[in-house]
N, C-alpha and C positions, 0 to 999 in steps of 0.2 A: 258843477259843485257851487253851492251858494257862497257868497262872500263871508258870511258868518262861519260856515263850516270850514272854509279855508283858514280863517283866523284861528279857529280852535285847533285845527291840524297843525298849523305852524307853531302854536304855543306848546302843544304836546311834543312836537319834534324838538323844539328848543329846550324844553325841560329834559327830554331824554338824552340830549347831547351832554348836559351837565349833571345828569343824575348820579354818575359814579363819584364825582367830586363832592356833590351834596351829601351822598351817602357816607363818604369818608369823614366829612365834617361832623355829621350826626353821630357816627360811631365814636369819634373822639370826644364829643360833648357828653354823650351818654355815659361812657366808661370813665370819663374824668369825674363826673358827678358820683357815680357808683363807687369809685375808689377814693373819694375825698381828695382828688387832685393827684393821687399817687401815680396815675397813668403818665402824667407829664412831668414827673420828677426827673432830675438830671440822670440818676442811675438808670431809671427805666427807659428813658429816651436813648441812652447808650446801648442798653440791651436790645431795644427794638431796632436800632440802627444796624446792629450786628445780625439780627434775625431777618430783616427784610432783604438784605443784599442777595442772598442765594435765591430766594423765590423770585425776586425781581429780575435777576439776570436770566434765569431759565424761562420765565414767563414772557419777557420781551422777545426773546428768540422764538419762542413757541408760537407767537402771533403769525409768523410766516408759515409754519407747519399747519396750524389749525386754520389759517386763512384760506388755504387751497382745499380744505375739506378733509384733511387727514387727522384722525383722532389718535394721538400718540399716548399710550399708557405706559411707556417705558422710560420716561424722562428721569424719574428718580433712580432707576437702575443705571442709566447712563452716567449720572452724577456720581453714583457709588463706585462704579468700576473705574472711572477716570480718577477719582480721588484715591482709591486704594492703590492703583498702579503708580500714580504720581507720588504718593507718599512713600511707596517702596523704592522708587527711583531716588527720592531725596535721601532716604536712609542709607542706601548703598553708595551714593555719590557725595552726599553732603551739599548738593547744589539745588537751590530752589528754582533756578532757571531750567535745569533738566526736568524738575517736577512739572513746571508749567508746560514744557515741550511735550512731555508724556501725556499730560491731561489733554492738550490740543490734539495730539495724534490719536489717542484712544477715542475721544468723542467724535473726531472726524471720521474714523473708521466705522464706528457704529452708525453715524449719519449716512455714510455711503451705503451701508448695508440696507438701512431702512428706506433710503431714497430709491435704490434700485428695485427693492421688493415692491414698493408702492407703485413704481412706474411700470413694471413688467409682469408682475404676478397678479392674476385676477382672483384675489382672495380678500375678504373684508380686512382692511388694514388694522383696525383696532384689535382684531383677534390675534393677528401676528404680533403686535406689540405687547399684548398681554403675555403671550408665550415667551417673547423675547425678554421681557422683564423677569420672568421666572428663571429663564436660562442664565441671565446675567447674575442673578442672586446665587445660583448654584455655582457658576464659574468663580465668583468671588470667594465662596466658601472653600472651593478646591485650591485656589491660589493661596489663600491665607493658611490653609492647613489647620494645624492645632492652635495657631495663634488667633486670638479673637480681635486683636487691635494692633495697629501699626503705630509706633511711637517715634516721633522725630528725635527724641532724646537719645535714641539708640543709633543715630546716624554715625557713619565712620568718622566724620568730623562735624563740629558744631554747625547746625543749620541756623541761619539768622532768625532771631525772634523780633517781634514788633510790639511796642507799647500801644495803648489805646489810641493815642493821637496819630501815630504812624499808621495803625490799622485803619483808622477812619479815613485818612488820606488815600490809602490804597483802595478802600471800598468806593469812595467818591469817584476816583479816577476811572476805575473799572466800570462802575455803573453808568456814570454820565458819558464816558467815552463810547461804550457799547450802545447806550440808548441813542446818542447822537448819530452814530453810524446807521443803526437800524431805522431811525426816523428819516434820515436822508434817503436811504434805499427805498423805504416804503412809500414816502410821500413825494419824492422828487426824481425818481427814476422809473423806467418802465417795469422794474421788478414788482413794485407795489401794485400797479394797475393790473398786471398779469395775475398776481396772487388773488386779488379781489375778483377778477373775471372768472378764474378757474373755480374759486369757491362758490361763486354765484351760479355758474352753469358751465361745467367742464366741456360739454359737447360744443356749445357755442364758442367757447374759448379756443378749442382746437380748430373749429371751422374758420375762425378769424386769423389763423396762422400762428398761434402760440404753440411752441414746442412743450407740451405738457410734461413729457418725461424729463426733459432737461430742467424744467422749472421745479419739479418735485425734488429732484436731487439737490438743486441749488437751495431750496428752502431748508432742507435738513442740514446742509453744510453751514448755512448762516446761523441756524439754531445751535449747532454744535459749539460755536464760539462762546455763546452764553453759558452752555453747560460746562465747558472747560474752565472758564473763568470762575464759575461757582465752585467747582471742585477744587481749584487752586486756592481760593479764598478759605474754603473749609480746612484745607491742609495747613496753611500758615496761621490761621486764627486759632483753631482748636489744637493743632499739633498732635492730634490723635485721631486716627480714622479706623472705624470698626465696621463690622458687617451690617450694622443697622444704620449707618450714616445715610442721611438724606432719605430716610424711610418714608416721610410724609410729603416729600417734595412734589411728586407727581400729582397728588390730590390737591395740594396747596396751589399749584399752578393752574389746574382746571378751575378751582374756585376763584382764583385771582382774575382769570380772564373773563369769567362770567360777571363777577362783581365789578370788573373794570368796564363793562358795557359792551363786550364782544360776544357774539353768538358762537358757541363751540362748533357750530357747523360751518363757520367761516363766511366768506362772501363779501359783499359790498360794505357791510358794517364793521369789518375788521379794522383795527387801529392799534398802532404801537403803544399809545398812551394807556390802553387797557391793561397791559402787562405791569406797568409801573404803579398806576393808581390802584389796581386790584391787589397787588402785592402789599401795598401800604394798608389797605383795608383788612386783609387777612392777618397781617402782623399785629395791627391794633386790636383786632377781634380776639386773636389768640392770647395776647398779653392781658387784655381786659378781663377775659373769662378766667384766666389763671389767677389774676390779682383778687378777684372777688371770691376766690376759694373753691371753685368748681373742680371736681376730679377730672383726670384725663379722659375717662370714659364719657362723662357728661359733656365735656368740651367737644368731643368727637360727634356726639349726638346733636348738639347745637349747631356745629359746623355743617353737618349733613342736612339738617332741617333748613338752614339758611340757603345752602346750595340748591336744594330742591325747589324752594320757593322762588329763588331768583331765576332758575332755569325755566320754571313754569311761566313766570311773568314775561321773561324774554321770548319764550316760544310763541306766546300769543302776540307779542309785539312784532316779531319778525316774520311770522308765518305768511302773512299776506303780502310781504314786500319782496321776498326772494323769488327769483325766477325758478321755474320748474327744472329739475335735473334729469 
């Protein structure tokens, strides 16, 4: 390779590394202009802070799952079931700590089911998660019965409520704490290197001595913590959980990972920052499109177009770099 070509390749690689952050800045600038500065108003920043937390928590954990090459379509359903059962536990006990414990237990159980299925059943995993998501929605309807919403105000004793400042502190602690743990696991322990190796070439990873079955279960369990925290925050923030809760979370997470610079096929390009940066982009995009007056249907169309474009661009970028599977 010539010296000039090496410099061009290095420049492209350097731009690609920072492209998600550049994209986030551009989205903020564009929608700030289109909304006359309304995007960055105090009220809207507060709204976006509340909106980003759920997507970010789930997306950060999903990096481990997508990183090994598992395409999980049931993330929204997992948040929904955890939130519904957690809210019911809070109503019957009046304890938010029991609600958190139930959220953790439910999400961990679902993670174990998905991990074992992925490890031992030779069926395309994304098909299983599509079916699982449908089953979870049906289970929620059966559990709730004639009730369409669970209200914390109906608890046997008052469940503590939080003002905006307190909720912000809880959000920041949960998000930064989970992000720090995942960043450490992914970048500074063998877990991250094994995830990237399995996503790049699972056969080679097995031949190098990696226990792929154990790793698949572990990645889902790590992801389940983010799902549980997201469900818990929904419970204490909204204080009402319905059958449509977290309906768009699964799609938002996929879009966030791609916009954050991670290929949904996983592999060497997987990175924890993709979940956080991508979630910020999705939140700003949703807020900006809403503020300029687009309907929900049009917003979904725009989001879909953006997702397709980014996936196409990313596929051309990564296709020649990944090892054959």
